[in-house]
N, C-alpha and C positions, 0 to 999 in steps of 0.2 A: 203618783207614778213612782215605782221603785227603780232607783238607779244606784249602782255601786261599782266601784272598780273591781276587776277580776285579776288582781296582781299575781295570782299563782301561775297564770299562763301568759299574760300580756299586760304589763303594768299600765300601758296607755289606753287600755280598752275598758269601756263601760258596757254593762248589760242592763237593760231596762225593759219594762213592759212596753209593748208596741202601742203606738197611738195611731189614730186614723191618718194623721199627716205622714205617716211612714209607709202608706200603701204603695206609692210609686217606687220608693226605694226597695221595698220588699218584693214587688213584682219584678224589678230589674234583677235582684239577687236570685229569685226563683228561676226566671227564664234563662239568664246567663248560666246559672248553676246547672240546670237541666242540659243546656246545650254543651257545656263542657264535660259534665260527668257521664252523660248517656250516649255520646257519640259512639257508634258501633254496637250499642246495646239495644237501642230502639230505632225505629225507622227514621232516617235522616229527614225525610219530608215532613214528619211530625215536628221535629226539632226546629227545622227552618221556618215552619208556619207559626211558631209560638210568637205571640205579640205582647209586648210589655204593657201597652195601654189597655188592652182587653183584660190582661191579668190584674192590673191595678184596679180596674172597675170591679172585677170579681172580688178582690180583696176588700174593697169598700163595702160591697154587699154582705160579705161574711161578717165584717166588723159590725155592721148595723144590726145583724141578727141577735146580738147579745147572747151568744150561746156559751157552752161550757169550755170552749177551746181557749187555751192560754197561749198567747203569742208573746215572744220576747225578741228583742233586737240587740245586736252588738254594734257599738259605734266607736270610732276613733276621732280625735280632733283632726280636722282637715277633710278626710274623705267622707266623714259622717257615718251613716248606717251601712255596714258592710257584711252583716250576717243576720240570719233570722232562723228561728226554730219555733215549733208549736207542738202542743200535746193536749190530750183530753182523754175522756173515757174510751176504752178499747171498743172498737166496732166489730161486731160479728153478726153476720146475717141480718143486718139492719137493726140490731139491738145494741145497746151500750151496756157494757159489763162493768164490774167493780174494779177492774184493773185499768191501768193507764196505757195509752199508746202514744208513742212519738210519731206524729203525723209527718213532720218535715224538719229538716235541718240543712240549711244551705249557707254557703259563704261565697262571696264574689271570688271567681277563679284566681285573680291576682293576689288574694288575701289568704289562700290556702297555705298551710304550714306555718302560720304566724300566731297560733294559739286561739284564734277566733272560734273555731269549731269546738275545741276542748272547753273554752269558756262558756259557750252556749250550752254544751252538754252538761257541764257542772250545774248551771242554773236550772236546767230542766230537771235533772235528777233531784236537786234540792227542793224545788217547788212541788214536784209530783209526790215526793216522800212527805213533805209537809202537808199536802192535801190528803194524806192518809192512804194512798194507793199502796198495795203490797208489792207490786212489781211494775216494770215498764217494758212494754213490748214494742217492736217495730218490724216493718217489712222492708226488705232490701232486695234489689235485683240480684239474682243468684250469681250472675257473671260480673257484678261490680266489686271486684277484688279490693280496690282502695277503700271503698265505703265499709266493706266487711272488716277489713283490718282496723279501721277507725273505731267501729263499734266493739270489736273484740278488745282493743286497748282500753276502752271505756268500761269494760267489765261485762259486756253482753256476750251471750253464747246462743248458737242456734238450738232450737228445741225440737227440730225434726219436721216442723210443719212447712209445707210448700204449697203455693197456690199460683196459678197463672194470673198475670196482670195484663189486661188488654189495653194497648196503646197504639194508635194509628192503624187499627185493624189487625194487629199482630199480637199473639199471646206471648208474653215474656215471663219466664218463671221468676218468682220471688220466694225468699226464705224468711221465716220469722226468727227473730232474735229476742231474747228476754234477759232482763236483769232484775234480781230481787232488790227491793228498796228498803232502806232503813232510815231513821231520822238523820243519820250521817251519810246519806247516799252519795253526796257529791265528793266524798273523800276518796 
């Protein structure tokens, strides 16, 4: 299991490969992250119905599949696992392409602005570049201005692609962002 401090952004933080024992913490991060980030952007009833135990069970199932998704967590002494990110091959029309896609990056709401997200992003950029991917794409809700600013600061730019994302029976527009990778991508 890879663990290393990420002192460039947060000296007390470590980023490592996720273990199955992290599923409950990751589910908490994902559910609380959605509930904080997407209020007013997706139906509140959907956010209110999110269940940490169900999400943890889903995470365990994904973990057992042994697929090509790379999951990493960020942790601090004391609170433990406080952030999570994952990437893998880009998904398009049910196919996997040679480019990488950032599937998720979430931080506990009370840990925002402390370097956790930047540390996770640096790790994802480094790993996806080391895996030989030419670029990293992601989809973000069009109206999620804070997330879009975060991605733009990390070197991503919208490429003009837009698609609706259905959540809770409502279509929500997403935009695609892309960043070219190099062996020094985390820089």
